[in-house]
C-alpha positions, 0 to 999 in steps of 0.5 A: 499499499505504498503512497498512502495519503489521508482520505479527503472529505469526498468520502461517502458514508459506508455500510460494512457487514461481514463475519468475524471470529475470535481466535483466542482468549476465553471467549472465542468463536464466530459472530456477525459484524455490522458497521456504519461509517459516516462522512469525515468531520470537517471540524477535525480536518487538523486531525486528518478528518476522522469518520465517526462509526457505529457498529456491533458484533453479535456472538454466534456462540452465546458469549459476549456481544458488543455495540461500539462508537468512535472515530476511524481514520483512512489512508487511501491508496490506488484500489486499497485503503487502511482504516484505523480507529478507536472508541468505546464499546458497550457489551452484554458480557459478565462484569464480575465472575466468582473466583474459586476459593477454599470456602466452597465445595470442590464442585463449586470451584470446578464450576467457577473455573469453568466459567472463567475459562468460558467468559471474560470478566469485564469489570465495567459495562463500557469499555475500550474499543480499537479497530482496523480494516485493510480494504481492496476496492472492487469498484467505486461503490463496493470493497472487501475488507479484512478487519480486526477488533479489540476490546478491553477494560484497559486494566482501569480500576479492575484487578483483571485485564480481560479482553477480546480480539476478533478477526473477519472479513466484510463487504463494504458498500459506499453511498 
């Protein structure tokens, strides 16, 4: 992607849909992704005219699903582009999970360990979100993307630093 430049304000709004997979951590599995990118913010031209986004990732495995919003910066090549962004997410996952302790039965400790192996302990309902996408334009309106997401409580005020990552493929349509 040599010769990338920060994209200008002529960018259209975009709808991106696809599928993701969380390959590691306690919450792994498939998900559906939908994202909407708005036009670049002219008032932030001094900062590269980022684009506001809203998106969601729905777990198909019964683990945490996310809704997020933030800003994305785009660098354009000939038919390729790179998006980097971040913001905040809300989720439906566990805020706290019971820890194994000597004060409970072995069966209860086994159950608690199983829960901790299967679910993240987020600590807060609102967490950090980071995203990237590498896109290939098929036409002026259509593109395909390899994308990645990261969610984390950032270890802010919590004794855990649970997080999740997802990689996926999306189709993008520019209006």
